N, C-alpha and C positions, 0 to 999 in steps of 0.2 A: 627466635622467640618474638612473637608479635607484641607490639606495644599495647598497653591497656587502653581501652576506649576512653576518650575524654568525657569527663563528667558533664552531663547536660545542665546548663545553667538556666534557672528559672528567672528570667529578667523581669517578670511581672512583680517580683519582690522588690525591685528597684523602681517601679513606676510603670511597668507595662512595656518597656522598650526591649524588643527582641534583639535589636542591633543598633549600634551608634553609627553604622555606615549607611543606613537608609532610614527613611521615615518610618517610625514604629506604628503598630496598631496602638492607638492611645485610649480607646474606650473598651470596656469589657461588659459582658452580660453574664448574669448568674445562670440563667436557663436559656441558652441559645435556641432560636427557632430556625425553621428552614430558610428564612430570609436573612438570618444573621448567625453565622456559625462561630462567632467570637474570634475569628482570625482574619477573614478577608474584609476589605473595605466595602461597605454596602452602597456607596454612592460616588459620583464623580466629583472632582474638585470644584469648589465654589469660584465664582468670578471675583478675582482679587481687586477689581476696580469698582465694585458696587456691593452694597449690603444685599442680603437675601430678602426680597419683598414677598410677604405672604398675604393672601386674601382670605385665609381661614381664621377662625376665632382661636384665641389662646387655648391650649389643651387642658388646662387644669380644672376649669369649671365642669367640663364634660366628664373627666375622670372622677372628680369628686362626687358627681351625681351617681355614676356607675358604682363606685365603692360603697356609697351610702345605701344604695339599693341592694347590693350583694351582701354587705356587712352592716346592718343597721346598728349593731353594737358599737360601731366606731365613735358614736357620740359620747360614750363613757370615757373616752380618752381626752375629751375637750375640757378646758378649764385652766385655772391658774396653777402655778407650781410654787409652793412656799419655799422650796430650797433655793430659788433664784436669789432672793434678798441676802441670804447668808453667803453665797458665793461672791456676790457683788461686794459685800462688806469685807470679806477676806482679801479680795484682789485689790480693792481700793487701799486697804491698810498696808498690804504688801508693797504697793507702788510708792505710797507716801514714805514708808519706812526706808525703802531702798533709796529714794531720792534724798532724804535727809542724811542717810549714812554716807552718801557720796559728796556731801557739801564741801569737803576739803580735798576732793580729787579733781584734777584737771580734766575738763571735757575732752581734751585731745589725747588723754592717756589710754593705753590699751584696755585697762580695767574699766574705765568709764564707758568706753565704746562697747566693750563686750557686754557689760551689764545692761546698757541701753538696748542692745540688740537681742540678747538671749533672754534676759529677765523682763525688761521693760517692753520690748516689742511683743513678746508673747502675752504679757499681762494686759497691755493696752489693747491688743487685738481681742482679747477676751472681753474687755470692757466695751469695745465697739459692738461686739455681738450680744453682750448683755443688754445694751441699749436697743439693739434690734429686737431682742426678745421682749423687752419691756414696752417697746412701741406697739406691740400687738396686745398690750394689756394682759400679759400672762404671768406677771409677778404677784399682783394683788387683784382682788375683785374690784376695788375702787380705782376709777380712772385717775383721780387726783393723786392717790398714793403711787400709782405707776409713774406718773409724770414727775413726782418728787424724787423717786428712786432713780429715774433717768438722769435728772440734773445732778444727783449725788454721784452716780457712776461716771458722769462726764468729768468730774474734777481732776483726776490724774491725767486726763487726756491733754489738759492745758489750754485748749481752745474750745469755746462753747459751740456745740453743734447738735445736741440731742433734740432740741425743740424743732429745728429746721429739718432734721432727718425724718422725723415722724411724718410730716406732711408729704414729703417726696417719696418716702417708702410706701405709704399707703397707695399713692398713685401708681407706683411700680407694680404692686399686686393687682390693682383694679384695672390698669391699662397696660398690661405687659406687652412690650414691643411696639407700642404706639408712638410713632414719630412725633416729636415735639411735646409729648406728655410724659413718657417714661424717661426720666433723666438718667437712668442706668445705661442708656444706649449711647455709644459714641456718636459724635457729631460728624457732619461731612468734612469739616475742617480737620478733624483728627484723622479721618480717612485719607485726606490729601497729604497731610504732613507726616504721618507716622506709619505709612504702609510700606515699611522696609525694616531690615534687621535692626539698624540703629534706632529707628523710630520705635520699634517694639521694645528694645532695651530701655529706652527713655520712658516709655509708657509703663513698663513693668516696675521700673525703679521709683517712679513718682506717681504710682496709682492713687495714693491717698489724696494728692492734690487734684487729680482729675475728678475724683468722686466728691471732693469738697467744693470745688469751684465750678464744675460744669453745670450743676442745677441752676445756679444763679444766672448763667448766661442763656440757658435753654428756656427756663420757665420761672417767672417771678412768683414769690409766695406771699400770701397775705400774712402780715405780722400779727402776733397775738401777745397777750400778757406773758405767756409761757416763754416766748422768745426773750422777753425782757428779763424774766426771772433767771433764765439760763445764763444770759450774759452777765447779769449782776452777780450771781452766785460764783461764776467762774472768775470774774475780775477780783472779787473780794478774796477768794481762796488764793489766787496767784499773788495778790498784793501781800497777804499775810505770810505766805511761804517765803517770798523774796525778802520781806522786811525782817523776818526772824532768822532765816537760814542762808540768806544770800541768793544770788542768781543761779548758781549751779544746780540746785534741785529742780528749778523750773526748766532749765536747759535739758536736764535728764528726762523729764516728763515729755517735753515736746519732741526730743530725739526719739524717745520710745514710740510716740505716735507715728513719727515718720517711718521708722523701721517696721512698725506693725503693718503699714500699707505699702511696703517696698519689696525688695527681694528677700522675703521671709517665707518659710514654708507655709505658715498659716495663711499668708496673703494670696496663696494660689487659689483660694476659694473665690476671690473676686473674678478671676478669669474662668475658672472651672464651671461656675454656676450657669452662665447663659451664653457663652460663646459656642459656635457650631463646630463640630468635629466629624471627621471621617465621612464627609459628604452627606451627613444626616440633617434633615430638617427638624432637628430636635432642639427645642429652645431652652430646655432646662436639664441639667445633668446633676446627678447625685455623686457623693463620695462616701464610702463606708469605712474608711480607715481609722487608725488610732488617733489622728489629730482632732477628731471630733470631741475627744475628751477635754480638749483645751478650748473648744470653740462652740459650745452650746449645741452640739450636733447639727450645726448649720450645713454640714455635708449632706444631710438627708434633705436635699433641696427640692426634689420633686414632691416628696412627702409634705414639706413645709408649704409649698405653693398650693398643693391640693387642699391642705387643711391648716390654714394659718392660726386657727383657734386651738391647735394641739401644741402644748409646750414641749420644750426641747427634750425633757426626760422621757417623754412617751412617743417620740417619733420612731425609735426602733420598734416599739410595739405596733405602731401603725404598719410599718413594713412587714412585720411578721404576721399581722392580721390579714393582709391582702397580698400574698406573694404572687398571685396570678396577675396582678397589675404591675408590680414593681420589679420582679425578678427578671423580666424580659426587656427592661429598659436599659440601654447601655449606660454605664457609669464610669467615673474616673477612678483608677486605682491609686493615684498619687497626686497630691497638690503640688509638690515640688516639681515633678515631671511635667505637670501642666504648664508651669512657667517656662521650663526649658524648651518644651515642644512648641509653645506659643512663639517663642523668640526665634528658634532655628528652622522651623518648618514653614516653607513658603505657601503651603496650602491653608495655613491658619494665620489670621492677623486681625487688624482692626475691622476689616470688612466682614469677618465671620460672625455676624449678628443678624438675627431675624428682625425685620421691621414690618410694620403694617400701618396703613393710614389711620389717622385718628378717626374715631367713630363720629366725630363732629363733621368731618369732611367726606366720609364714605360710610354709608349705612349697610353696604353689601359685604358679607363675609363668606359667601358661598365659594366653592372651588372653581366656579366658572366665571367669577367676577373678573373683568379685565380693566376696570377703571384704575388709574394710577394717579 
């Protein structure tokens, strides 16, 4: 009597890995074309000793123009989202309440660490992304009101950063991939020091520090009164919290921020968004999985870069409106597997980022430009 055939396992449910014995296909497409069948690798490995330098303009402006021409009704999706302020209020309240409830718990106890990772890491990651959403002025019509809400959302993070983030993030959109301007890009020092398995483990563990400290080393920012408001509000909040409830609630909040940008499932989006995969010269990747529910739909990242004026609640509607533009773009099936593949796969690493010269130093963006 012959044995029953083994059940075929759909490894895509676990993040797209067909096998743990070889490098998996890491990106998927909804509607494969003749150039990409959704299984094979479409390009050769990248040079692990250098970033990928492109002389073409970033892709989002041209796709935005094409979508607006094909679907002029897309403008109806633009505008602020009133729901955002209520989500921010809930998460801020949750974090403060959790921090206070742990005031008698040792920071080294399993309960404290579990809460800081599972509850605090998820909540503070949500607040990081609420500030991202507010930075685009999508919570209120008033710019002043958006800035105030960003300062408020910053409170459970423990360290003031919302005002500084706004300037750097706007440059990230406006000058995507431009060396010395887009501070989302790794530096050459990072490439030299972290281009190995241990280096990638270190980078993935301390992502939050790289994103917090790198901008100051790459490009200084002009300080404004909002930077001062952000710092003062945070210091006053931290002082009151420690004075009334002791140091442990503040330790919880800062630990939550660390976990939010470390080896946490939600933190996979930091790597997933703009690292290059599968030999593709694709600078932005989306993710359409369930973690978007906790992350202001930041996984819809191609959609967000194409239309930064569309709030998080309407990004799925944008994808549904223009499937001919989005369904053929490779996307990530799992943020968790992005972190795992980033660390273990030698074909992906710090080098897997597209860079272009700053427009100030090179005005040519044609495909035939050879200036470097």
